[in-house]
N, CA, C and O of each residue as an XYZ file, in Angstrom:
832
protein
N     166.401    118.457     88.806
C     165.957    117.066     88.858
C     165.180    116.805     90.160
O     165.583    117.258     91.232
N     164.075    116.077     90.052
C     163.328    115.685     91.237
C     163.954    114.428     91.833
O     164.310    113.502     91.104
N     164.088    114.397     93.145
C     164.705    113.259     93.828
C     163.632    112.264     94.268
O     162.610    112.647     94.837
N     163.880    110.972     93.993
C     162.930    109.904     94.315
C     163.550    108.966     95.340
O     164.712    108.583     95.206
N     162.783    108.591     96.370
C     163.204    107.584     97.343
C     162.282    106.380     97.216
O     161.061    106.530     97.187
N     162.868    105.180     97.139
C     162.088    103.947     97.014
C     162.272    103.133     98.298
O     163.396    102.827     98.693
N     161.150    102.787     98.945
C     161.212    102.090    100.229
C     160.307    100.866    100.174
O     159.083    100.992    100.130
N     160.912     99.685    100.175
C     160.177     98.425    100.059
C     161.052     97.305    100.590
O     162.262     97.304    100.365
N     160.449     96.341    101.299
C     161.259     95.257    101.865
C     161.514     94.130    100.865
O     162.144     93.128    101.204
N     161.024     94.292     99.634
C     161.292     93.300     98.597
C     162.349     93.852     97.639
O     162.056     94.757     96.859
N     163.578     93.319     97.687
C     164.660     93.831     96.848
C     164.328     93.864     95.364
O     164.785     94.756     94.649
N     163.537     92.900     94.888
C     163.196     92.876     93.464
C     162.325     94.068     93.068
O     162.445     94.591     91.960
N     161.455     94.490     93.973
C     160.636     95.675     93.700
C     161.535     96.898     93.591
O     161.407     97.704     92.670
N     162.448     97.020     94.552
C     163.369     98.159     94.559
C     164.213     98.168     93.286
O     164.357     99.197     92.627
N     164.768     96.999     92.953
C     165.612     96.893     91.761
C     164.812     97.170     90.494
O     165.277     97.867     89.592
N     163.599     96.614     90.437
C     162.762     96.806     89.260
C     162.415     98.260     89.025
O     162.507     98.758     87.903
N     162.011     98.947     90.099
C     161.668    100.365     89.963
C     162.894    101.213     89.635
O     162.817    102.156     88.847
N     164.022    100.868     90.248
C     165.246    101.651     90.040
C     165.760    101.541     88.612
O     166.186    102.531     88.018
N     165.714    100.310     88.058
C     166.371    100.053     86.779
C     165.477    100.112     85.552
O     165.948    100.421     84.458
N     164.195     99.819     85.721
C     163.346     99.730     84.525
C     162.619    101.033     84.190
O     162.185    101.231     83.055
N     162.488    101.911     85.166
C     161.816    103.191     84.899
C     162.797    104.167     84.258
O     163.954    104.263     84.669
N     162.320    104.886     83.251
C     163.162    105.907     82.607
C     162.987    107.219     83.374
O     162.318    108.145     82.915
N     163.600    107.271     84.544
C     163.397    108.409     85.452
C     163.766    109.751     84.811
O     163.089    110.759     85.014
N     164.848    109.739     84.038
C     165.302    111.006     83.454
C     164.258    111.612     82.506
O     164.237    112.822     82.283
N     163.406    110.762     81.961
C     162.352    111.236     81.067
C     161.426    112.216     81.776
O     160.869    113.119     81.152
N     161.264    112.033     83.088
C     160.400    112.924     83.884
C     161.233    113.850     84.781
O     160.752    114.376     85.785
N     162.506    114.028     84.380
C     163.407    114.896     85.162
C     163.537    114.410     86.608
O     163.556    115.205     87.547
N     163.626    113.101     86.762
C     163.753    112.503     88.094
C     165.028    111.675     88.198
O     165.599    111.261     87.189
N     165.457    111.446     89.412
C     166.583    110.555     89.685
C     166.314    109.836     91.005
O     165.720    110.409     91.918
N     166.754    108.575     91.106
C     166.584    107.818     92.342
C     167.695    108.239     93.298
O     168.872    107.970     93.059
N     167.307    108.898     94.377
C     168.278    109.421     95.336
C     168.727    108.361     96.334
O     169.788    108.490     96.945
N     167.922    107.312     96.502
C     168.284    106.250     97.439
C     167.122    105.314     97.674
O     166.008    105.557     97.211
N     167.391    104.236     98.401
C     166.337    103.265     98.709
C     166.575    102.670    100.089
O     167.688    102.696    100.615
N     165.496    102.129    100.664
C     165.560    101.515    101.984
C     164.625    100.312    102.004
O     163.737    100.185    101.161
N     164.841     99.420    102.992
C     164.097     98.162    103.024
C     163.152     98.021    104.215
O     162.558     96.959    104.402
N     163.004     99.064    105.016
C     161.995     99.071    106.075
C     161.674    100.515    106.433
O     162.354    101.437    105.984
N     160.630    100.711    107.248
C     160.177    102.054    107.562
C     161.189    102.907    108.312
O     161.304    104.106    108.061
N     161.920    102.290    109.231
C     162.908    103.063    110.001
C     164.062    103.523    109.111
O     164.504    104.669    109.197
N     164.547    102.619    108.255
C     165.587    103.003    107.287
C     165.056    104.094    106.371
O     165.770    105.021    105.988
N     163.763    103.953    106.028
C     163.132    104.917    105.142
C     163.120    106.317    105.736
O     163.394    107.297    105.043
N     162.799    106.405    107.030
C     162.783    107.714    107.685
C     164.178    108.356    107.670
O     164.326    109.555    107.431
N     165.187    107.530    107.931
C     166.565    108.037    107.913
C     166.952    108.527    106.519
O     167.576    109.577    106.362
N     166.563    107.739    105.506
C     166.866    108.104    104.120
C     166.194    109.424    103.735
O     166.812    110.295    103.122
N     164.927    109.555    104.104
C     164.167    110.754    103.746
C     164.742    111.996    104.422
O     164.863    113.052    103.801
N     165.090    111.860    105.686
C     165.671    113.007    106.400
C     167.046    113.389    105.840
O     167.441    114.555    105.868
N     167.759    112.391    105.337
C     169.085    112.654    104.777
C     169.007    113.244    103.372
O     169.676    114.234    103.075
N     168.191    112.637    102.505
C     168.147    113.031    101.093
C     167.085    114.081    100.767
O     167.176    114.765     99.747
N     166.079    114.207    101.636
C     164.978    115.149    101.419
C     164.394    115.005    100.003
O     164.397    115.965     99.232
N     163.891    113.805     99.662
C     163.372    113.571     98.301
C     162.074    114.323     98.024
O     161.341    114.691     98.941
N     161.810    114.540     96.744
C     160.562    115.179     96.322
C     159.434    114.162     96.223
O     158.268    114.486     96.448
N     159.797    112.923     95.882
C     158.807    111.862     95.667
C     159.212    110.638     96.478
O     160.380    110.247     96.486
N     158.236    110.034     97.162
C     158.491    108.817     97.924
C     157.573    107.717     97.401
O     156.358    107.896     97.311
N     158.173    106.574     97.058
C     157.408    105.381     96.666
C     157.653    104.346     97.756
O     158.791    103.933     97.977
N     156.594    103.926     98.436
C     156.779    103.018     99.568
C     155.719    101.927     99.638
O     154.583    102.105     99.197
N     156.118    100.802    100.199
C     155.200     99.706    100.502
C     154.504    100.032    101.824
O     154.892    100.973    102.517
N     153.477     99.256    102.172
C     152.839     99.424    103.480
C     153.436     98.437    104.482
O     153.970     98.843    105.513
N     153.345     97.148    104.180
C     153.769     96.124    105.128
C     155.275     95.895    105.051
O     155.768     95.238    104.133
N     156.007     96.451    106.038
C     157.458     96.305    106.087
C     157.885     96.069    107.529
O     157.157     96.436    108.451
N     159.056     95.460    107.744
C     159.520     95.233    109.113
C     159.890     96.541    109.810
O     160.136     97.562    109.168
N     159.921     96.479    111.139
C     160.325     97.592    112.024
C     159.313     98.729    112.057
O     158.936     99.185    113.136
N     158.867     99.193    110.891
C     157.845    100.239    110.831
C     157.158    100.178    109.474
O     157.826    100.149    108.440
N     155.809    100.159    109.470
C     155.128    100.069    108.172
C     155.114    101.429    107.474
O     155.388    102.467    108.075
N     154.785    101.379    106.187
C     154.860    102.567    105.359
C     153.947    103.696    105.804
O     154.327    104.865    105.736
N     152.731    103.355    106.265
C     151.788    104.390    106.678
C     152.258    105.099    107.949
O     152.112    106.315    108.071
N     152.821    104.342    108.894
C     153.364    104.962    110.114
C     154.554    105.843    109.769
O     154.723    106.924    110.332
N     155.368    105.377    108.848
C     156.531    106.164    108.418
C     156.075    107.501    107.828
O     156.617    108.554    108.163
N     155.073    107.445    106.946
C     154.557    108.663    106.313
C     153.958    109.603    107.352
O     154.185    110.812    107.315
N     153.178    109.027    108.294
C     152.549    109.837    109.334
C     153.596    110.566    110.175
O     153.401    111.710    110.583
N     154.720    109.870    110.426
C     155.775    110.463    111.236
C     156.545    111.558    110.521
O     157.233    112.353    111.162
N     156.435    111.609    109.190
C     157.209    112.584    108.408
C     156.363    113.690    107.784
O     156.882    114.662    107.237
N     155.044    113.515    107.881
C     154.138    114.423    107.161
C     154.352    115.896    107.529
O     154.451    116.753    106.651
N     154.422    116.180    108.822
C     154.571    117.575    109.244
C     155.966    118.115    108.933
O     156.155    119.313    108.722
N     156.932    117.206    108.913
C     158.325    117.593    108.652
C     158.555    117.944    107.180
O     159.305    118.862    106.849
N     157.879    117.176    106.301
C     158.048    117.370    104.846
C     156.670    117.474    104.191
O     156.237    116.537    103.520
N     155.978    118.598    104.377
C     154.593    118.724    103.886
C     154.457    118.710    102.365
O     153.371    118.450    101.848
N     155.539    118.983    101.645
C     155.434    119.089    100.181
C     155.828    117.810     99.427
O     155.727    117.765     98.201
N     156.273    116.780    100.142
C     156.707    115.571     99.429
C     155.505    114.849     98.827
O     154.430    114.786     99.424
N     155.717    114.308     97.628
C     154.675    113.576     96.908
C     154.761    112.097     97.292
O     155.824    111.482     97.196
N     153.637    111.538     97.726
C     153.632    110.184     98.281
C     152.918    109.198     97.371
O     151.798    109.448     96.925
N     153.578    108.065     97.096
C     152.986    106.996     96.284
C     153.108    105.686     97.064
O     154.199    105.300     97.484
N     151.972    105.011     97.249
C     151.961    103.714     97.916
C     151.961    102.620     96.855
O     151.170    102.661     95.914
N     152.859    101.635     97.012
C     152.898    100.458     96.135
C     152.767     99.240     97.031
O     153.685     98.930     97.791
N     151.643     98.547     96.952
C     151.376     97.487     97.921
C     150.584     96.333     97.335
O     149.946     96.461     96.290
N     150.639     95.208     98.025
C     149.832     94.053     97.638
C     148.511     94.027     98.399
O     147.661     93.177     98.134
N     148.332     94.954     99.347
C     147.117     95.002    100.159
C     146.002     95.757     99.440
O     146.194     96.889     98.997
N     144.833     95.120     99.328
C     143.717     95.723     98.616
C     142.620     96.227     99.567
O     141.618     96.782     99.116
N     142.808     96.036    100.872
C     141.777     96.425    101.821
C     141.511     97.929    101.764
O     142.439     98.733    101.672
N     140.232     98.294    101.821
C     139.830     99.699    101.715
C     140.413    100.529    102.849
O     140.737    101.699    102.646
N     140.554     99.950    104.039
C     141.049    100.704    105.190
C     142.434    101.281    104.935
O     142.741    102.397    105.355
N     143.269    100.508    104.238
C     144.609    101.005    103.910
C     144.517    102.192    102.950
O     145.224    103.188    103.106
N     143.640    102.071    101.963
C     143.473    103.157    100.997
C     142.916    104.405    101.692
O     143.354    105.521    101.413
N     141.947    104.211    102.598
C     141.359    105.350    103.319
C     142.422    106.074    104.150
O     142.498    107.303    104.140
N     143.239    105.299    104.865
C     144.290    105.891    105.692
C     145.324    106.614    104.820
O     145.820    107.682    105.180
N     145.636    106.013    103.673
C     146.606    106.630    102.757
C     146.094    107.979    102.258
O     146.858    108.939    102.158
N     144.795    108.049    101.945
C     144.196    109.307    101.477
C     144.271    110.371    102.567
O     144.569    111.534    102.293
N     143.995    109.961    103.810
C     144.071    110.901    104.942
C     145.477    111.479    105.089
O     145.647    112.627    105.502
N     146.473    110.678    104.748
C     147.866    111.109    104.875
C     148.363    111.891    103.654
O     149.520    112.309    103.594
N     147.468    112.076    102.689
C     147.831    112.870    101.520
C     148.569    112.105    100.442
O     149.300    112.695     99.645
N     148.382    110.785    100.412
C     149.046    109.970     99.387
C     148.479    110.309     98.011
O     147.263    110.379     97.827
N     149.376    110.517     97.048
C     148.982    110.926     95.703
C     148.445    109.761     94.880
O     147.451    109.910     94.169
N     149.097    108.601     94.971
C     148.696    107.409     94.215
C     148.758    106.181     95.111
O     149.643    106.063     95.958
N     147.800    105.257     94.915
C     147.754    103.996     95.656
C     147.803    102.883     94.617
O     146.777    102.530     94.035
N     148.982    102.334     94.383
C     149.182    101.354     93.313
C     149.281     99.948     93.885
O     149.874     99.738     94.943
N     148.695     98.986     93.179
C     148.698     97.592     93.644
C     149.753     96.771     92.923
O     149.919     96.869     91.707
N     150.462     95.961     93.696
C     151.424     95.033     93.106
C     150.656     93.955     92.346
O     149.472     93.743     92.608
N     151.320     93.267     91.400
C     150.644     92.223     90.636
C     149.966     91.218     91.547
O     150.581     90.703     92.481
N     148.689     90.938     91.276
C     147.995     89.976     92.127
C     146.900     89.225     91.385
O     146.144     88.477     92.006
N     146.797     89.405     90.077
C     145.815     88.669     89.290
C     146.541     87.591     88.502
O     147.638     87.806     87.986
N     145.909     86.436     88.422
C     146.576     85.333     87.752
C     146.828     85.603     86.273
O     147.763     85.040     85.703
N     146.024     86.445     85.638
C     146.284     86.706     84.216
C     147.521     87.582     84.030
O     148.032     87.703     82.917
N     148.000     88.186     85.100
C     149.238     88.955     85.015
C     150.459     88.046     85.121
O     151.598     88.445     84.879
N     150.146     86.744     85.513
C     151.232     85.782     85.684
C     151.079     84.629     84.682
O     151.736     83.607     84.879
N     150.257     84.717     83.617
C     150.187     83.498     82.829
C     151.512     83.172     82.167
O     151.601     82.172     81.454
N     152.629     84.043     82.390
C     154.056     83.698     82.139
C     154.274     82.200     82.328
O     155.041     81.577     81.592
N     153.599     81.633     83.309
C     153.779     80.198     83.583
C     153.334     79.372     82.382
O     154.038     78.455     81.958
N     152.168     79.697     81.838
C     151.666     78.940     80.689
C     152.553     79.102     79.466
O     152.822     78.144     78.743
N     153.000     80.328     79.250
C     153.805     80.601     78.061
C     155.174     79.934     78.104
O     155.771     79.657     77.063
N     155.669     79.677     79.314
C     157.022     79.135     79.450
C     157.069     77.778     80.134
O     158.130     77.342     80.580
N     155.929     77.111     80.218
C     155.870     75.847     80.963
C     156.734     74.750     80.366
O     157.126     73.823     81.075
N     157.040     74.834     79.079
C     157.875     73.803     78.441
C     159.356     73.999     78.760
O     160.180     73.129     78.475
N     159.691     75.154     79.356
C     161.077     75.421     79.726
C     161.317     74.967     81.168
O     160.383     74.600     81.881
N     162.566     75.001     81.572
C     162.896     74.632     82.954
C     162.759     75.868     83.846
O     163.752     76.417     84.323
N     161.522     76.291     84.058
C     161.302     77.502     84.844
C     161.157     77.174     86.327
O     160.701     76.097     86.710
N     161.563     78.145     87.146
C     161.446     78.020     88.595
C     160.584     79.162     89.115
O     160.283     80.110     88.390
N     160.200     79.060     90.358
C     159.404     80.119     90.970
C     160.122     81.457     90.872
O     159.494     82.489     90.637
N     161.435     81.437     91.052
C     162.205     82.678     91.000
C     162.161     83.331     89.615
O     162.212     84.556     89.506
N     162.065     82.515     88.552
C     161.976     83.070     87.196
C     160.674     83.846     87.004
O     160.660     84.927     86.416
N     159.574     83.269     87.513
C     158.271     83.931     87.383
C     158.249     85.196     88.235
O     157.756     86.238     87.804
N     158.789     85.092     89.448
C     158.832     86.253     90.342
C     159.631     87.392     89.714
O     159.220     88.551     89.763
N     160.780     87.049     89.123
C     161.613     88.070     88.470
C     160.868     88.762     87.341
O     161.039     89.960     87.115
N     160.030     87.994     86.627
C     159.351     88.552     85.454
C     158.322     89.622     85.823
O     157.989     90.478     85.004
N     157.818     89.567     87.071
C     156.821     90.561     87.494
C     157.327     91.421     88.646
O     156.564     92.158     89.270
N     158.635     91.313     88.920
C     159.282     92.139     89.942
C     158.625     92.037     91.319
O     158.317     93.046     91.953
N     158.422     90.811     91.761
C     158.022     90.576     93.153
C     158.946     89.518     93.727
O     159.653     88.839     92.982
N     158.948     89.375     95.032
C     159.805     88.372     95.645
C     159.178     86.983     95.498
O     157.979     86.858     95.247
N     160.002     85.943     95.656
C     159.484     84.580     95.608
C     158.429     84.380     96.690
O     157.401     83.740     96.470
N     158.711     84.950     97.878
C     157.778     84.805     99.001
C     156.424     85.409     98.654
O     155.388     84.789     98.897
N     156.424     86.619     98.086
C     155.177     87.296     97.729
C     154.421     86.501     96.663
O     153.206     86.332     96.757
N     155.137     86.017     95.657
C     154.495     85.277     94.580
C     153.922     83.960     95.081
O     152.806     83.589     94.717
N     154.679     83.248     95.916
C     154.207     81.976     96.463
C     152.922     82.178     97.264
O     151.976     81.399     97.151
N     152.906     83.231     98.069
C     151.726     83.563     98.873
C     150.548     83.924     97.975
O     149.406     83.551     98.246
N     150.841     84.649     96.910
C     149.842     85.078     95.943
C     149.189     83.887     95.247
O     147.964     83.806     95.151
N     150.013     82.969     94.766
C     149.514     81.789     94.069
C     148.646     80.936     94.988
O     147.589     80.448     94.590
N     149.109     80.766     96.216
C     148.354     79.950     97.172
C     147.024     80.602     97.527
O     146.006     79.926     97.677
N     147.047     81.942     97.662
C     145.819     82.666     98.013
C     144.767     82.548     96.919
O     143.587     82.353     97.211
N     145.187     82.666     95.656
C     144.233     82.680     94.542
C     143.871     81.293     94.022
O     142.789     81.104     93.466
N     144.767     80.321     94.198
C     144.509     78.996     93.631
C     144.511     77.871     94.657
O     144.001     76.783     94.387
N     145.080     78.125     95.831
C     145.196     77.069     96.837
C     146.261     76.053     96.483
O     146.325     74.981     97.084
N     147.107     76.386     95.499
C     148.129     75.439     95.028
C     149.520     76.043     95.128
O     149.686     77.261     95.193
N     150.521     75.158     95.140
C     151.905     75.613     95.104
C     152.295     75.896     93.656
O     151.584     75.513     92.727
N     153.431     76.570     93.474
C     153.941     76.832     92.127
C     154.142     75.527     91.362
O     153.799     75.431     90.184
N     154.705     74.515     92.046
C     154.963     73.218     91.408
C     153.664     72.571     90.934
O     153.614     72.013     89.838
N     152.614     72.643     91.753
C     151.310     72.072     91.378
C     150.748     72.770     90.136
O     150.228     72.122     89.228
N     150.862     74.109     90.114
C     150.337     74.881     88.981
C     151.106     74.564     87.711
O     150.514     74.344     86.655
N     152.435     74.544     87.820
C     153.273     74.252     86.654
C     152.976     72.860     86.108
O     152.821     72.682     84.900
N     152.896     71.872     87.002
C     152.602     70.504     86.555
C     151.202     70.393     85.964
O     150.981     69.627     85.025
N     150.259     71.152     86.507
C     148.901     71.146     85.962
C     148.868     71.665     84.527
O     148.185     71.099     83.673
N     149.607     72.742     84.263
C     149.706     73.298     82.911
C     150.359     72.283     81.984
O     149.909     72.080     80.857
N     151.421     71.647     82.464
C     152.118     70.654     81.642
C     151.241     69.444     81.355
O     151.296     68.893     80.256
N     150.429     69.019     82.329
C     149.540     67.873     82.106
C     148.465     68.200     81.071
O     148.129     67.365     80.231
N     147.934     69.408     81.136
C     146.922     69.817     80.143
C     147.499     69.764     78.732
O     146.843     69.306     77.796
N     148.730     70.237     78.596
C     149.380     70.219     77.278
C     149.685     68.787     76.838
O     149.531     68.435     75.669
N     150.116     67.977     77.792
C     150.478     66.597     77.433
C     149.251     65.809     76.981
O     149.353     64.969     76.088
N     148.093     66.070     77.589
C     146.874     65.349     77.199
C     146.459     65.699     75.766
O     145.939     64.858     75.034
N     146.695     66.933     75.390
C     146.419     67.315     73.999
C     147.382     66.606     73.049
O     146.975     66.093     72.007
N     148.645     66.584     73.417
C     149.663     65.961     72.556
C     149.498     64.451     72.451
O     149.819     63.861     71.419
N     149.005     63.827     73.501
C     148.826     62.369     73.496
C     147.767     61.919     72.492
O     147.694     60.739     72.150
N     146.954     62.851     72.024
C     145.950     62.516     71.020
C     146.575     62.267     69.652
O     145.938     61.717     68.753
N     147.837     62.681     69.510
C     148.558     62.467     68.250
C     149.330     61.144     68.349
O     150.338     61.078     69.052
N     148.874     60.092     67.657
C     149.498     58.770     67.770
C     150.927     58.712     67.221
O     151.663     57.767     67.504
N     151.313     59.709     66.446
C     152.672     59.700     65.883
C     153.725     60.102     66.924
O     154.921     59.897     66.715
N     153.278     60.668     68.033
C     154.211     61.092     69.071
C     154.405     60.010     70.127
O     153.437     59.476     70.667
N     155.655     59.695     70.412
C     155.940     58.752     71.484
C     155.740     59.460     72.825
O     155.829     60.685     72.909
N     155.472     58.683     73.860
C     155.238     59.276     75.177
C     156.475     60.020     75.661
O     156.362     61.061     76.309
N     157.648     59.494     75.352
C     158.879     60.187     75.751
C     159.008     61.530     75.028
O     159.556     62.485     75.577
N     158.492     61.599     73.773
C     158.498     62.863     73.038
C     157.565     63.878     73.697
O     157.897     65.055     73.834
N     156.400     63.397     74.096
C     155.422     64.260     74.761
C     155.994     64.808     76.061
O     155.869     65.995     76.362
N     156.623     63.919     76.823
C     157.222     64.331     78.103
C     158.228     65.458     77.895
O     158.230     66.442     78.635
N     159.072     65.311     76.897
C     160.096     66.325     76.618
C     159.465     67.625     76.116
O     159.905     68.717     76.475
N     158.430     67.496     75.285
C     157.793     68.686     74.701
C     157.096     69.572     75.746
O     156.998     70.788     75.579
N     156.619     68.941     76.819
C     155.924     69.741     77.843
C     156.845     70.195     78.972
O     156.408     70.887     79.891
N     158.127     69.806     78.904
C     159.073     70.354     79.870
C     159.717     69.390     80.835
O     160.438     69.820     81.735
N     159.480     68.083     80.677
C     160.104     67.096     81.562
C     161.375     66.551     80.919
O     161.370     66.139     79.759
N     162.454     66.553     81.682
C     163.716     66.015     81.180
C     163.810     64.515     81.390
O     164.646     63.840     80.790
N     162.938     64.002     82.253
C     163.010     62.604     82.671
C     161.646     61.945     82.449
O     160.646     62.382     83.018
N     161.604     60.897     81.627
C     160.349     60.209     81.332
C     159.727     59.623     82.600
O     158.510     59.672     82.780
N     160.566     59.068     83.474
C     160.054     58.463     84.712
C     159.350     59.508     85.581
O     158.311     59.236     86.183
N     159.937     60.712     85.635
C     159.327     61.796     86.413
C     157.995     62.197     85.805
O     157.010     62.381     86.521
N     157.962     62.332     84.486
C     156.718     62.654     83.787
C     155.649     61.605     84.086
O     154.501     61.945     84.372
N     156.027     60.346     84.020
C     155.075     59.251     84.238
C     154.502     59.278     85.649
O     153.307     59.059     85.846
N     155.368     59.550     86.636
C     154.899     59.615     88.026
C     153.916     60.763     88.228
O     152.876     60.599     88.866
N     154.256     61.928     87.676
C     153.401     63.105     87.833
C     152.077     62.893     87.109
O     151.022     63.241     87.639
N     152.120     62.324     85.902
C     150.904     62.100     85.113
C     149.961     61.166     85.861
O     148.766     61.442     85.971
N     150.497     60.062     86.376
C     149.643     59.092     87.071
C     149.060     59.678     88.347
O     147.906     59.422     88.689
N     149.868     60.467     89.048
C     149.403     61.079     90.298
C     148.276     62.069     90.031
O     147.302     62.124     90.782
N     148.410     62.854     88.958
C     147.430     63.905     88.693
C     146.209     63.419     87.914
O     145.112     63.953     88.079
N     146.398     62.412     87.071
C     145.300     61.960     86.214
C     144.690     60.622     86.644
O     143.643     60.227     86.131
N     145.332     59.932     87.572
C     144.799     58.666     88.068
C     145.011     57.487     87.145
O     144.460     56.411     87.376
N     145.799     57.674     86.108
C     146.134     56.594     85.168
C     147.440     56.946     84.478
O     147.889     58.091     84.526
N     148.043     55.962     83.840
C     149.297     56.230     83.142
C     149.029     57.002     81.853
O     147.892     57.060     81.384
N     150.063     57.585     81.289
C     149.918     58.320     80.030
C     149.474     57.377     78.917
O     148.687     57.760     78.052
N     149.971     56.163     78.940
C     149.606     55.175     77.918
C     148.132     54.787     78.042
O     147.429     54.649     77.040
N     147.677     54.612     79.280
C     146.262     54.287     79.499
C     145.374     55.446     79.048
O     144.316     55.234     78.456
N     145.812     56.664     79.330
C     145.047     57.839     78.908
C     144.925     57.868     77.399
O     143.850     58.129     76.858
N     146.036     57.599     76.718
C     146.043     57.590     75.249
C     145.081     56.541     74.717
O     144.319     56.812     73.789
N     145.109     55.350     75.294
C     144.246     54.252     74.808
C     142.763     54.513     75.038
O     141.919     54.043     74.275
N     142.443     55.274     76.107
C     141.030     55.536     76.410
C     140.519     56.827     75.771
O     139.325     57.125     75.828
N     141.429     57.593     75.160
C     141.010     58.829     74.499
C     141.395     58.795     73.016
O     141.126     59.749     72.286
């Protein structure tokens, strides 16, 4: 069996890779995991894994420095970088260090449209983060970088778009629309609708 070490400061990434991959299918087993570069070096020296999967940006010591410090000691280990950083300089340095694969963490909004599909449910940022195996912090930063909005703003925006479509149906009461798009409280729905659309839901219905 080939031994795999997973090193990432995001517990969800570690858990996701450990539990969702069918390691035995490739004659592999997870020998251990660490949450920063220094822990990673200790783990590697202890377990002597065949394959290392590591992030770049981690506390105490980043992944590239960790790899550089171990390269001469373990020349045959297979190195895989899993990171949210897309800058070419990181990829160039990884290639110099003999990294086998440079994989990017989820960072495109179409990989997260989970929000649209589940907007009528009582979803939280942590639910979306869990679905793509990233931390809440990483996802929040990701959403803000690509949209300039918070998770709450994005979720409410999706719900408002759906509510405007539903309001075109005169057979639906406004309280029904509010519930259908994911609001448990009509007053909350009304406040959010007026704030985002500049008019009440009833006024929107009458003008459309």
